[in-house]
PyMOL commands that place a pseudoatom at each C-alpha (Angstrom):
pseudoatom trace, name=CA, resn=MET, resi=1, chain=A, elem=C, hetatm=0, pos=[102.532, 123.605, 112.888]
pseudoatom trace, name=CA, resn=GLY, resi=2, chain=A, elem=C, hetatm=0, pos=[99.986, 121.285, 114.506]
pseudoatom trace, name=CA, resn=TYR, resi=3, chain=A, elem=C, hetatm=0, pos=[100.609, 117.788, 115.805]
pseudoatom trace, name=CA, resn=GLU, resi=4, chain=A, elem=C, hetatm=0, pos=[99.100, 116.097, 112.754]
pseudoatom trace, name=CA, resn=GLU, resi=5, chain=A, elem=C, hetatm=0, pos=[101.415, 118.049, 110.460]
pseudoatom trace, name=CA, resn=LYS, resi=6, chain=A, elem=C, hetatm=0, pos=[104.434, 117.202, 112.594]
pseudoatom trace, name=CA, resn=VAL, resi=7, chain=A, elem=C, hetatm=0, pos=[103.530, 113.516, 112.546]
pseudoatom trace, name=CA, resn=TYR, resi=8, chain=A, elem=C, hetatm=0, pos=[103.071, 113.585, 108.771]
pseudoatom trace, name=CA, resn=GLU, resi=9, chain=A, elem=C, hetatm=0, pos=[106.397, 115.389, 108.333]
pseudoatom trace, name=CA, resn=LYS, resi=10, chain=A, elem=C, hetatm=0, pos=[108.181, 112.779, 110.431]
pseudoatom trace, name=CA, resn=LEU, resi=11, chain=A, elem=C, hetatm=0, pos=[106.527, 109.862, 108.631]
pseudoatom trace, name=CA, resn=SER, resi=12, chain=A, elem=C, hetatm=0, pos=[107.150, 111.463, 105.259]
pseudoatom trace, name=CA, resn=GLY, resi=13, chain=A, elem=C, hetatm=0, pos=[110.814, 112.035, 106.089]
pseudoatom trace, name=CA, resn=GLU, resi=14, chain=A, elem=C, hetatm=0, pos=[111.200, 108.448, 107.238]
pseudoatom trace, name=CA, resn=PHE, resi=15, chain=A, elem=C, hetatm=0, pos=[109.545, 107.211, 104.038]
pseudoatom trace, name=CA, resn=SER, resi=16, chain=A, elem=C, hetatm=0, pos=[111.794, 109.405, 101.883]
pseudoatom trace, name=CA, resn=ALA, resi=17, chain=A, elem=C, hetatm=0, pos=[114.880, 108.015, 103.618]
pseudoatom trace, name=CA, resn=PHE, resi=18, chain=A, elem=C, hetatm=0, pos=[113.577, 104.471, 103.051]
pseudoatom trace, name=CA, resn=ARG, resi=19, chain=A, elem=C, hetatm=0, pos=[112.975, 105.246, 99.368]
pseudoatom trace, name=CA, resn=GLU, resi=20, chain=A, elem=C, hetatm=0, pos=[116.497, 106.661, 98.985]
pseudoatom trace, name=CA, resn=LYS, resi=21, chain=A, elem=C, hetatm=0, pos=[117.924, 103.547, 100.641]
pseudoatom trace, name=CA, resn=LEU, resi=22, chain=A, elem=C, hetatm=0, pos=[116.027, 101.395, 98.135]
pseudoatom trace, name=CA, resn=LYS, resi=23, chain=A, elem=C, hetatm=0, pos=[117.467, 103.375, 95.235]
pseudoatom trace, name=CA, resn=GLN, resi=24, chain=A, elem=C, hetatm=0, pos=[120.938, 102.280, 96.313]
pseudoatom trace, name=CA, resn=MET, resi=25, chain=A, elem=C, hetatm=0, pos=[120.030, 98.576, 96.290]
pseudoatom trace, name=CA, resn=PRO, resi=26, chain=A, elem=C, hetatm=0, pos=[120.270, 96.165, 93.361]
pseudoatom trace, name=CA, resn=SER, resi=27, chain=A, elem=C, hetatm=0, pos=[116.923, 95.752, 91.589]
pseudoatom trace, name=CA, resn=GLU, resi=28, chain=A, elem=C, hetatm=0, pos=[116.496, 92.169, 92.825]
pseudoatom trace, name=CA, resn=GLU, resi=29, chain=A, elem=C, hetatm=0, pos=[116.749, 93.366, 96.421]
pseudoatom trace, name=CA, resn=VAL, resi=30, chain=A, elem=C, hetatm=0, pos=[114.375, 96.261, 95.775]
pseudoatom trace, name=CA, resn=LEU, resi=31, chain=A, elem=C, hetatm=0, pos=[111.766, 93.748, 94.628]
pseudoatom trace, name=CA, resn=LEU, resi=32, chain=A, elem=C, hetatm=0, pos=[112.051, 92.002, 97.982]
pseudoatom trace, name=CA, resn=HIS, resi=33, chain=A, elem=C, hetatm=0, pos=[111.057, 95.278, 99.655]
pseudoatom trace, name=CA, resn=SER, resi=34, chain=A, elem=C, hetatm=0, pos=[108.212, 96.189, 97.298]
pseudoatom trace, name=CA, resn=TYR, resi=35, chain=A, elem=C, hetatm=0, pos=[105.434, 95.144, 99.719]
pseudoatom trace, name=CA, resn=GLU, resi=36, chain=A, elem=C, hetatm=0, pos=[107.064, 97.190, 102.476]
pseudoatom trace, name=CA, resn=TYR, resi=37, chain=A, elem=C, hetatm=0, pos=[107.400, 100.179, 100.143]
pseudoatom trace, name=CA, resn=ILE, resi=38, chain=A, elem=C, hetatm=0, pos=[103.760, 100.100, 99.097]
pseudoatom trace, name=CA, resn=PHE, resi=39, chain=A, elem=C, hetatm=0, pos=[102.357, 99.762, 102.588]
pseudoatom trace, name=CA, resn=LYS, resi=40, chain=A, elem=C, hetatm=0, pos=[104.658, 102.284, 104.209]
pseudoatom trace, name=CA, resn=ASP, resi=41, chain=A, elem=C, hetatm=0, pos=[103.539, 104.733, 101.543]
pseudoatom trace, name=CA, resn=GLU, resi=42, chain=A, elem=C, hetatm=0, pos=[99.881, 103.890, 102.235]
pseudoatom trace, name=CA, resn=ILE, resi=43, chain=A, elem=C, hetatm=0, pos=[100.364, 104.276, 105.986]
pseudoatom trace, name=CA, resn=ALA, resi=44, chain=A, elem=C, hetatm=0, pos=[102.032, 107.673, 105.562]
pseudoatom trace, name=CA, resn=LEU, resi=45, chain=A, elem=C, hetatm=0, pos=[99.206, 108.850, 103.283]
pseudoatom trace, name=CA, resn=PHE, resi=46, chain=A, elem=C, hetatm=0, pos=[96.690, 108.254, 106.068]
pseudoatom trace, name=CA, resn=PHE, resi=47, chain=A, elem=C, hetatm=0, pos=[98.317, 111.144, 107.881]
pseudoatom trace, name=CA, resn=VAL, resi=48, chain=A, elem=C, hetatm=0, pos=[97.901, 113.725, 105.112]
pseudoatom trace, name=CA, resn=GLY, resi=49, chain=A, elem=C, hetatm=0, pos=[95.749, 116.517, 106.485]
pseudoatom trace, name=CA, resn=ASP, resi=50, chain=A, elem=C, hetatm=0, pos=[93.809, 115.568, 109.575]
pseudoatom trace, name=CA, resn=SER, resi=51, chain=A, elem=C, hetatm=0, pos=[92.277, 112.331, 108.300]
pseudoatom trace, name=CA, resn=MET, resi=52, chain=A, elem=C, hetatm=0, pos=[93.487, 110.357, 111.317]
pseudoatom trace, name=CA, resn=ASN, resi=53, chain=A, elem=C, hetatm=0, pos=[92.060, 112.868, 113.810]
pseudoatom trace, name=CA, resn=LEU, resi=54, chain=A, elem=C, hetatm=0, pos=[94.921, 112.245, 116.214]
pseudoatom trace, name=CA, resn=THR, resi=55, chain=A, elem=C, hetatm=0, pos=[94.718, 113.400, 119.776]
pseudoatom trace, name=CA, resn=SER, resi=56, chain=A, elem=C, hetatm=0, pos=[97.724, 115.319, 121.047]
pseudoatom trace, name=CA, resn=ARG, resi=57, chain=A, elem=C, hetatm=0, pos=[98.575, 112.288, 123.175]
pseudoatom trace, name=CA, resn=GLN, resi=58, chain=A, elem=C, hetatm=0, pos=[98.575, 109.992, 120.128]
pseudoatom trace, name=CA, resn=ALA, resi=59, chain=A, elem=C, hetatm=0, pos=[100.626, 112.453, 118.098]
pseudoatom trace, name=CA, resn=LYS, resi=60, chain=A, elem=C, hetatm=0, pos=[103.172, 112.837, 120.894]
pseudoatom trace, name=CA, resn=ALA, resi=61, chain=A, elem=C, hetatm=0, pos=[103.483, 109.056, 121.179]
pseudoatom trace, name=CA, resn=LEU, resi=62, chain=A, elem=C, hetatm=0, pos=[104.166, 108.762, 117.451]
pseudoatom trace, name=CA, resn=LEU, resi=63, chain=A, elem=C, hetatm=0, pos=[106.599, 111.665, 117.515]
pseudoatom trace, name=CA, resn=SER, resi=64, chain=A, elem=C, hetatm=0, pos=[108.497, 110.081, 120.387]
pseudoatom trace, name=CA, resn=GLU, resi=65, chain=A, elem=C, hetatm=0, pos=[109.214, 106.970, 118.291]
pseudoatom trace, name=CA, resn=LYS, resi=66, chain=A, elem=C, hetatm=0, pos=[112.530, 107.058, 116.444]
pseudoatom trace, name=CA, resn=PHE, resi=67, chain=A, elem=C, hetatm=0, pos=[110.934, 105.318, 113.428]
pseudoatom trace, name=CA, resn=PRO, resi=68, chain=A, elem=C, hetatm=0, pos=[107.150, 105.663, 113.765]
pseudoatom trace, name=CA, resn=LEU, resi=69, chain=A, elem=C, hetatm=0, pos=[106.470, 104.587, 110.183]
pseudoatom trace, name=CA, resn=ASP, resi=70, chain=A, elem=C, hetatm=0, pos=[108.372, 101.354, 110.644]
pseudoatom trace, name=CA, resn=TYR, resi=71, chain=A, elem=C, hetatm=0, pos=[106.628, 100.822, 113.988]
pseudoatom trace, name=CA, resn=LEU, resi=72, chain=A, elem=C, hetatm=0, pos=[103.204, 101.167, 112.323]
pseudoatom trace, name=CA, resn=TYR, resi=73, chain=A, elem=C, hetatm=0, pos=[104.314, 98.947, 109.437]
pseudoatom trace, name=CA, resn=GLN, resi=74, chain=A, elem=C, hetatm=0, pos=[105.422, 96.210, 111.847]
pseudoatom trace, name=CA, resn=LYS, resi=75, chain=A, elem=C, hetatm=0, pos=[102.009, 96.428, 113.554]
pseudoatom trace, name=CA, resn=TRP, resi=76, chain=A, elem=C, hetatm=0, pos=[100.382, 96.137, 110.121]
pseudoatom trace, name=CA, resn=LEU, resi=77, chain=A, elem=C, hetatm=0, pos=[102.363, 92.976, 109.362]
pseudoatom trace, name=CA, resn=LYS, resi=78, chain=A, elem=C, hetatm=0, pos=[100.940, 91.353, 112.467]
pseudoatom trace, name=CA, resn=ALA, resi=79, chain=A, elem=C, hetatm=0, pos=[97.367, 92.342, 111.527]
pseudoatom trace, name=CA, resn=ASP, resi=80, chain=A, elem=C, hetatm=0, pos=[97.602, 91.824, 107.787]
pseudoatom trace, name=CA, resn=SER, resi=81, chain=A, elem=C, hetatm=0, pos=[95.069, 88.969, 107.635]
pseudoatom trace, name=CA, resn=SER, resi=82, chain=A, elem=C, hetatm=0, pos=[92.173, 91.388, 107.099]
pseudoatom trace, name=CA, resn=TYR, resi=83, chain=A, elem=C, hetatm=0, pos=[93.888, 92.672, 103.954]
pseudoatom trace, name=CA, resn=LEU, resi=84, chain=A, elem=C, hetatm=0, pos=[94.412, 89.148, 102.704]
pseudoatom trace, name=CA, resn=ASP, resi=85, chain=A, elem=C, hetatm=0, pos=[90.785, 88.295, 103.435]
pseudoatom trace, name=CA, resn=ALA, resi=86, chain=A, elem=C, hetatm=0, pos=[89.649, 91.332, 101.434]
pseudoatom trace, name=CA, resn=LEU, resi=87, chain=A, elem=C, hetatm=0, pos=[91.988, 90.395, 98.579]
pseudoatom trace, name=CA, resn=ARG, resi=88, chain=A, elem=C, hetatm=0, pos=[90.765, 86.781, 98.614]
pseudoatom trace, name=CA, resn=ASP, resi=89, chain=A, elem=C, hetatm=0, pos=[87.129, 87.979, 98.511]
pseudoatom trace, name=CA, resn=SER, resi=90, chain=A, elem=C, hetatm=0, pos=[87.907, 90.350, 95.644]
pseudoatom trace, name=CA, resn=ILE, resi=91, chain=A, elem=C, hetatm=0, pos=[89.610, 87.574, 93.664]
pseudoatom trace, name=CA, resn=SER, resi=92, chain=A, elem=C, hetatm=0, pos=[86.707, 85.222, 94.300]
pseudoatom trace, name=CA, resn=ASP, resi=93, chain=A, elem=C, hetatm=0, pos=[84.192, 87.882, 93.204]
pseudoatom trace, name=CA, resn=GLY, resi=94, chain=A, elem=C, hetatm=0, pos=[86.248, 88.553, 90.070]
pseudoatom trace, name=CA, resn=ILE, resi=95, chain=A, elem=C, hetatm=0, pos=[86.317, 84.875, 89.178]
pseudoatom trace, name=CA, resn=ASP, resi=96, chain=A, elem=C, hetatm=0, pos=[82.557, 84.590, 89.740]
pseudoatom trace, name=CA, resn=SER, resi=97, chain=A, elem=C, hetatm=0, pos=[81.982, 87.588, 87.436]
pseudoatom trace, name=CA, resn=LEU, resi=98, chain=A, elem=C, hetatm=0, pos=[84.230, 86.056, 84.809]
pseudoatom trace, name=CA, resn=VAL, resi=99, chain=A, elem=C, hetatm=0, pos=[82.315, 82.759, 84.977]
pseudoatom trace, name=CA, resn=LYS, resi=100, chain=A, elem=C, hetatm=0, pos=[79.030, 84.658, 84.484]
pseudoatom trace, name=CA, resn=GLU, resi=101, chain=A, elem=C, hetatm=0, pos=[80.463, 86.507, 81.478]
pseudoatom trace, name=CA, resn=HIS, resi=102, chain=A, elem=C, hetatm=0, pos=[81.705, 83.271, 79.918]
pseudoatom trace, name=CA, resn=THR, resi=103, chain=A, elem=C, hetatm=0, pos=[78.366, 81.585, 80.569]
pseudoatom trace, name=CA, resn=LYS, resi=104, chain=A, elem=C, hetatm=0, pos=[76.489, 84.436, 78.845]
pseudoatom trace, name=CA, resn=LYS, resi=105, chain=A, elem=C, hetatm=0, pos=[78.881, 84.312, 75.878]
pseudoatom trace, name=CA, resn=SER, resi=106, chain=A, elem=C, hetatm=0, pos=[78.571, 80.549, 75.508]
pseudoatom trace, name=CA, resn=ARG, resi=107, chain=A, elem=C, hetatm=0, pos=[74.750, 80.753, 75.620]
pseudoatom trace, name=CA, resn=GLY, resi=108, chain=A, elem=C, hetatm=0, pos=[74.818, 83.483, 72.982]
pseudoatom trace, name=CA, resn=ALA, resi=109, chain=A, elem=C, hetatm=0, pos=[77.096, 81.420, 70.736]
pseudoatom trace, name=CA, resn=ARG, resi=110, chain=A, elem=C, hetatm=0, pos=[74.586, 78.561, 70.494]
for i in range(1, 110): cmd.bond("trace and resi %d" % i, "trace and resi %d" % (i + 1))
show_as sticks, trace
zoom trace
């Protein structure tokens, strides 16, 4: 098994344990962890196959972490502004498209 596969296995195992922990929580508490669940899943999916093209040094560093998925998630939380910027842009574009649609409809109704 190559380094990438070992990293994915470790991340996947950590995510599965996190998911099982969530299943034991009351639904209100699970909701509080929904953002974490989604992004830990997304992070782990980046490691399917060799899409990350890890060097052996990078893989070894990740494998040496007790909880590499949580480590990467914590890093994501600190850099999450780019995601919010993309979301804000997408919302703004959606609103602009909606305004155009409404304008066309109102012109056609005259």
